[in-house]
ZATIDO-683288 format. One record per residue (C-alpha): x, y, z; residue number from 1; residue in three letters. Coordinates in pm, 1 decimal, padded with zeros to 6 digits, always signed. Layout:
- x,y,z,k,r
- X,Y,Z,NUM,ALA
...
This chain:
- x,y,z,k,r
- +01838.1,-01865.6,-00280.0,1,UNK
- +01963.2,-01549.1,-00109.8,2,UNK
- +01709.2,-01276.5,-00035.1,3,UNK
- +01824.5,-00944.4,-00182.9,4,UNK
- +01503.4,-00739.5,-00153.5,5,UNK
- +01242.4,-00733.0,+00123.9,6,UNK
- +00915.2,-00547.1,+00062.3,7,UNK
- +00708.6,-00491.3,+00378.2,8,UNK
- +00350.7,-00371.5,+00409.1,9,UNK
- +00301.0,-00115.7,+00685.5,10,UNK
- -00037.0,-00121.1,+00861.8,11,UNK
- -00097.9,-00459.3,+01021.0,12,UNK
- +00248.2,-00583.9,+00921.2,13,UNK
- +00543.5,-00356.8,+00997.7,14,UNK
- +00341.0,-00161.1,+01253.2,15,UNK
- +00184.2,-00296.5,+01570.3,16,UNK
- -00175.3,-00199.9,+01664.1,17,UNK
- -00043.6,+00124.7,+01815.5,18,UNK
- +00118.8,+00212.2,+01478.7,19,UNK
- +00465.6,+00160.0,+01624.7,20,UNK
- +00767.5,-00037.8,+01502.1,21,UNK
- +00879.2,-00268.5,+01782.0,22,UNK
- +01248.5,-00277.6,+01883.2,23,UNK
- +01283.1,-00637.9,+01760.8,24,UNK
- +01152.1,-00545.9,+01415.2,25,UNK
- +01384.1,-00242.9,+01396.0,26,UNK
- +01681.0,-00458.9,+01490.3,27,UNK
- +01599.3,-00728.0,+01234.4,28,UNK
- +01557.0,-00474.8,+00953.7,29,UNK
- +01885.3,-00304.2,+01045.7,30,UNK
- +02063.8,-00640.3,+01047.9,31,UNK
- +01924.7,-00728.5,+00704.8,32,UNK
- +02038.3,-00393.8,+00567.5,33,UNK
- +02387.7,-00448.8,+00708.1,34,UNK
- +02396.2,-00767.8,+00498.1,35,UNK
- +02328.1,-00556.1,+00189.6,36,UNK
- +01959.5,-00644.1,+00154.9,37,UNK
- +01729.9,-00374.5,+00014.2,38,UNK
- +01439.1,-00311.5,+00253.6,39,UNK
- +01140.0,-00132.9,+00103.2,40,UNK
- +00812.3,-00022.0,+00259.6,41,UNK
- +00523.0,-00112.8,+00025.8,42,UNK
- +00202.6,+00056.9,+00133.6,43,UNK
- -00128.7,+00203.2,+00031.2,44,UNK
- -00030.1,+00520.9,+00213.4,45,UNK
- +00099.0,+00837.9,+00045.8,46,UNK
- +00464.2,+00935.6,+00088.3,47,UNK
- +00384.5,+01179.0,+00370.4,48,UNK
- +00244.7,+00886.1,+00568.5,49,UNK
- +00566.7,+00687.8,+00524.4,50,UNK
- +00835.9,+00948.0,+00592.4,51,UNK
- +00851.7,+00920.7,+00970.1,52,UNK
- +00888.7,+00542.5,+00954.5,53,UNK
- +01161.7,+00568.9,+00691.1,54,UNK
- +01347.5,+00798.6,+00930.8,55,UNK
- +01297.2,+00557.9,+01221.5,56,UNK
- +01444.2,+00275.1,+01013.7,57,UNK
- +01718.7,+00495.6,+00864.6,58,UNK
- +01600.7,+00403.3,+00513.4,59,UNK
- +01707.5,+00736.3,+00366.3,60,UNK
- +02013.1,+00665.8,+00155.3,61,UNK
- +02059.9,+00743.5,-00215.3,62,UNK
- +01981.4,+00382.6,-00307.4,63,UNK
- +01672.9,+00348.5,-00088.1,64,UNK
- +01315.4,+00344.6,-00220.3,65,UNK
- +00954.1,+00305.9,-00110.2,66,UNK
- +00637.1,+00192.0,-00286.3,67,UNK
- +00327.5,+00401.8,-00217.8,68,UNK
- -00039.9,+00409.0,-00317.5,69,UNK
- -00045.6,+00028.0,-00344.4,70,UNK
- +00214.7,+00019.9,-00619.3,71,UNK
- +00110.0,+00322.4,-00825.0,72,UNK
- +00428.7,+00511.1,-00735.0,73,UNK
- +00786.3,+00399.4,-00672.5,74,UNK
- +00969.4,+00681.3,-00495.6,75,UNK
- +01315.3,+00765.4,-00371.0,76,UNK
- +01298.1,+00728.8,+00004.8,77,UNK
- +01511.3,+01032.9,+00079.6,78,UNK
- +01296.2,+01295.9,-00092.5,79,UNK
- +00987.2,+01130.5,-00241.9,80,UNK
- +01100.3,+01187.4,-00599.4,81,UNK
- +00905.3,+00958.8,-00832.9,82,UNK
- +01106.2,+00716.1,-01043.1,83,UNK
- +00819.3,+00496.4,-01171.2,84,UNK
- +00443.4,+00554.9,-01186.9,85,UNK
- +00105.5,+00436.0,-01321.1,86,UNK
- -00180.0,+00678.8,-01248.5,87,UNK
- -00546.1,+00750.1,-01326.5,88,UNK
- -00679.6,+01047.7,-01522.8,89,UNK
- -00967.2,+01289.2,-01468.7,90,UNK
- -01215.6,+01076.1,-01663.5,91,UNK
- -01145.1,+00791.9,-01421.6,92,UNK
- -01204.5,+01030.2,-01131.3,93,UNK
- -01540.8,+01135.3,-01277.6,94,UNK
- -01644.7,+00775.4,-01341.6,95,UNK
- -01595.5,+00664.1,-00982.8,96,UNK
- -01714.1,+00986.7,-00819.5,97,UNK
- -02046.4,+00947.6,-01000.4,98,UNK
- -02062.1,+00578.9,-00913.3,99,UNK
- -01998.6,+00652.5,-00544.0,100,UNK
- -02283.4,+00908.4,-00544.6,101,UNK
- -02517.4,+00656.4,-00706.7,102,UNK
- -02420.0,+00389.9,-00451.5,103,UNK
- -02453.4,+00625.5,-00154.8,104,UNK
- -02096.5,+00594.9,-00023.1,105,UNK
- -01823.8,+00851.8,+00040.3,106,UNK
- -01549.0,+00915.9,-00214.8,107,UNK
- -01194.4,+01049.6,-00204.2,108,UNK
- -00905.1,+01093.3,-00445.7,109,UNK
- -00531.6,+01142.4,-00406.5,110,UNK
- -00286.6,+01333.5,-00616.7,111,UNK
- +00082.6,+01301.4,-00526.5,112,UNK
- +00058.4,+01498.8,-00201.7,113,UNK
- -00304.7,+01591.1,-00122.6,114,UNK
- -00627.8,+01408.3,-00035.9,115,UNK
- -00940.3,+01551.8,-00199.0,116,UNK
- -01305.5,+01482.4,-00123.5,117,UNK
- -01611.6,+01614.5,-00308.1,118,UNK
- -01830.6,+01525.6,-00008.4,119,UNK
- -01945.1,+01825.9,+00194.5,120,UNK
- -02031.0,+01579.7,+00471.0,121,UNK
- -01672.2,+01460.1,+00490.6,122,UNK
- -01673.6,+01093.9,+00596.0,123,UNK
- -01515.0,+00986.4,+00923.1,124,UNK
- -01289.6,+00739.8,+00742.6,125,UNK
- -01160.9,+01017.4,+00517.0,126,UNK
- -01075.2,+01216.0,+00828.2,127,UNK
- -00915.1,+00903.9,+00977.9,128,UNK
- -00698.7,+00862.7,+00666.0,129,UNK
- -00579.5,+01222.6,+00683.6,130,UNK
- -00505.1,+01203.3,+01053.9,131,UNK
- -00326.6,+00868.5,+01029.8,132,UNK
- -00102.3,+00959.6,+00736.7,133,UNK
- -00063.0,+01335.2,+00782.8,134,UNK
- -00168.9,+01407.7,+00424.9,135,UNK
- -00344.0,+01746.0,+00374.7,136,UNK
- -00720.9,+01705.9,+00329.1,137,UNK
- -00915.4,+01944.6,+00105.2,138,UNK
- -01281.7,+01968.0,+00010.5,139,UNK
- -01315.3,+02032.7,-00362.3,140,UNK
- -01632.0,+02007.0,-00565.1,141,UNK
- -01602.9,+01816.9,-00891.0,142,UNK
- -01630.7,+02146.5,-01081.5,143,UNK
- -01335.6,+02291.7,-00888.5,144,UNK
- -01097.8,+02005.2,-00967.2,145,UNK
- -00819.6,+02057.4,-01221.8,146,UNK
- -00898.0,+01837.3,-01522.7,147,UNK
- -00524.4,+01786.8,-01586.8,148,UNK
- -00468.6,+01616.3,-01251.9,149,UNK
- -00332.6,+01264.5,-01224.9,150,UNK
- -00440.5,+01036.0,-00942.7,151,UNK
- -00235.8,+00746.5,-00801.8,152,UNK
- -00561.9,+00614.0,-00659.4,153,UNK
- -00924.3,+00699.9,-00585.0,154,UNK
- -01133.2,+00536.8,-00313.9,155,UNK
- -01481.9,+00457.0,-00199.2,156,UNK
- -01495.1,+00466.0,+00179.8,157,UNK
- -01774.0,+00403.1,+00424.9,158,UNK
- -01914.1,+00175.5,+00692.7,159,UNK
- -01832.0,-00187.2,+00600.8,160,UNK
- -02189.8,-00293.3,+00533.6,161,UNK
- -02254.1,+00009.0,+00308.9,162,UNK
- -01924.5,-00041.0,+00129.6,163,UNK
- -01981.1,-00411.5,+00070.8,164,UNK
- -02322.2,-00331.8,-00076.8,165,UNK
- -02160.5,-00079.8,-00311.2,166,UNK
- -01887.9,-00324.8,-00412.3,167,UNK
- -02150.6,-00580.0,-00512.0,168,UNK
- -02300.4,-00325.3,-00753.4,169,UNK
- -01976.9,-00242.9,-00941.9,170,UNK
- -02026.0,-00359.6,-01303.3,171,UNK
- -01805.0,-00638.7,-01435.2,172,UNK
- -01692.4,-00411.5,-01718.3,173,UNK
- -01554.7,-00165.9,-01462.8,174,UNK
- -01386.5,-00442.4,-01263.9,175,UNK
- -01211.3,-00554.7,-01581.5,176,UNK
- -01074.9,-00204.7,-01655.7,177,UNK
- -00921.5,-00126.7,-01315.3,178,UNK
- -00745.7,-00280.3,-01018.2,179,UNK
- -01008.9,-00274.3,-00741.6,180,UNK
- -00926.2,-00406.4,-00395.8,181,UNK
- -01003.4,-00366.4,-00027.1,182,UNK
- -00727.8,-00252.9,+00207.9,183,UNK
- -00951.5,-00241.9,+00516.2,184,UNK
- -01318.1,-00323.3,+00587.4,185,UNK
- -01405.1,+00044.1,+00523.1,186,UNK
- -01162.1,+00118.5,+00233.1,187,UNK
- -01205.7,+00023.4,-00133.2,188,UNK
- -00911.6,+00130.1,-00348.7,189,UNK
- -00928.7,+00184.7,-00725.5,190,UNK
- -00606.6,+00200.2,-00924.4,191,UNK
- -00478.6,+00182.5,-01281.3,192,UNK
- -00529.1,-00164.4,-01429.6,193,UNK
- -00153.2,-00226.7,-01429.3,194,UNK
- -00113.4,-00130.6,-01062.9,195,UNK
- -00095.4,-00343.6,-00752.1,196,UNK
- +00177.6,-00401.3,-00495.1,197,UNK
- +00310.9,-00692.8,-00697.7,198,UNK
- +00359.8,-00467.4,-00999.2,199,UNK
- +00527.2,-00205.1,-00779.6,200,UNK
- +00768.4,-00462.8,-00638.4,201,UNK
- +00836.2,-00597.1,-00988.7,202,UNK
- +00910.7,-00249.4,-01128.2,203,UNK
- +01150.0,-00173.4,-00843.6,204,UNK
- +01317.2,-00514.4,-00863.2,205,UNK
- +01381.6,-00463.8,-01235.2,206,UNK
- +01522.1,-00118.4,-01160.1,207,UNK
- +01756.8,-00270.1,-00899.0,208,UNK
- +01841.0,-00581.9,-01101.3,209,UNK
- +01699.0,-00822.8,-00841.6,210,UNK
- +01551.7,-01152.7,-00960.5,211,UNK
- +01202.6,-01252.9,-00850.6,212,UNK
- +01326.6,-01557.8,-00661.2,213,UNK
- +01547.7,-01332.5,-00446.4,214,UNK
- +01256.5,-01125.9,-00313.3,215,UNK
- +01066.1,-01164.9,+00012.7,216,UNK
- +00737.2,-00983.0,+00072.1,217,UNK
- +00529.3,-00954.5,+00388.4,218,UNK
- +00164.9,-00847.8,+00430.7,219,UNK
- -00169.0,-00901.3,+00599.9,220,UNK
- -00455.3,-00779.0,+00376.3,221,UNK
- -00610.2,-00838.1,+00032.5,222,UNK
- -00411.3,-00551.4,-00119.2,223,UNK
- -00092.4,-00745.3,-00036.8,224,UNK
- -00194.5,-01053.9,-00235.4,225,UNK
- -00021.1,-00965.0,-00562.6,226,UNK
- +00316.9,-00903.7,-00401.2,227,UNK
- +00287.2,-01215.5,-00182.7,228,UNK
- +00220.7,-01420.4,-00496.3,229,UNK
- +00496.1,-01246.7,-00695.6,230,UNK
- +00785.3,-01293.2,-00453.7,231,UNK
- +01016.2,-01589.9,-00424.9,232,UNK
- +00917.2,-01595.0,-00058.5,233,UNK
- +00570.5,-01458.5,+00019.6,234,UNK
- +00500.4,-01425.1,+00391.5,235,UNK
- +00161.1,-01367.7,+00553.5,236,UNK
- +00136.6,-01228.4,+00903.9,237,UNK
- -00024.4,-01434.7,+01179.6,238,UNK
- -00297.0,-01167.8,+01188.3,239,UNK
- -00348.6,-01179.7,+00809.4,240,UNK
- -00682.3,-01253.2,+00648.4,241,UNK
- -00732.6,-01625.1,+00568.4,242,UNK
- -00726.0,-01561.2,+00192.9,243,UNK
- -00372.7,-01421.1,+00216.2,244,UNK
- -00248.3,-01703.9,+00436.0,245,UNK
- -00379.3,-01946.3,+00173.3,246,UNK
- -00151.7,-01806.2,-00101.6,247,UNK
- +00155.1,-01736.4,+00115.2,248,UNK
- +00449.3,-01973.1,+00131.8,249,UNK
- +00500.5,-01905.6,+00500.8,250,UNK
- +00291.7,-01767.1,+00785.9,251,UNK
- +00488.2,-01581.6,+01051.1,252,UNK
- +00367.3,-01462.3,+01389.5,253,UNK
- +00131.5,-01165.0,+01427.7,254,UNK
- +00226.1,-00797.6,+01424.5,255,UNK
- +00177.8,-00803.2,+01802.0,256,UNK
- +00448.3,-01072.4,+01824.4,257,UNK
- +00730.1,-00930.4,+01607.7,258,UNK
- +00619.8,-01128.5,+01303.3,259,UNK
- +00832.7,-00926.4,+01060.6,260,UNK
- +01141.4,-00987.1,+01273.5,261,UNK
- +01073.3,-01362.1,+01290.7,262,UNK
- +01044.9,-01387.1,+00911.4,263,UNK
- +01361.6,-01184.6,+00850.2,264,UNK
- +01550.5,-01401.2,+01098.0,265,UNK
- +01431.3,-01722.1,+00929.0,266,UNK
- +01483.5,-01628.9,+00564.9,267,UNK
- +01766.1,-01372.6,+00577.5,268,UNK
- +01967.6,-01362.1,+00897.4,269,UNK
- +01977.5,-01735.9,+00973.0,270,UNK
- +01944.5,-01868.9,+00619.5,271,UNK
């Protein structure tokens, strides 16, 4: 079984706690690419929050891609052009904006290149998201939003205890109609029912003609579960949540210990 496609989560996986790619990880990724392996960043971030890391890794060729918004969009790495997508509509936006107000938590929504919040008291985690990814942040009341907009994802965000209380109140009917998952203790992501990182990896693999058994995925959080389960080789980081380690085929070292590099060496470079 030769690995032909590697999909790597960013925060907590590719990146160390300082949001840097270590030299060992850069070297391992470059070596895998020299062997002809496709390396793809698969993240909950928008494209603007991925671009600098694509440049650092020199993943900018005509055959290079990235997966953003937890699998909602598959984009060309060089320019962010969308080749595959599954998005939410305005009725979905209204449904969850109202629910967030009822639950007393902050709310935000993304189109392809902007982060919107209807909260006049903009939450600190919304500001953190904008600062971390570089995506433009705009306050827009519900009435000011364009009803034709499409949203790769919407989110409830707040202090972990408030957010967990809100999550417990989401009706089962709603859970059945959407993909709902946590990407951090203070982030709840809501996506189209057909969307998760596993679906994003599958769509890209079909586009590239890569079989499932020839895919390796790496992650650390609940939003990585679907792609860890989908891949021929699913790898959890040493710093991953226990639930992800339980479904992974291999647990590598932590993101503070070049865990991505160790996995690439084991399954690609020294295989």
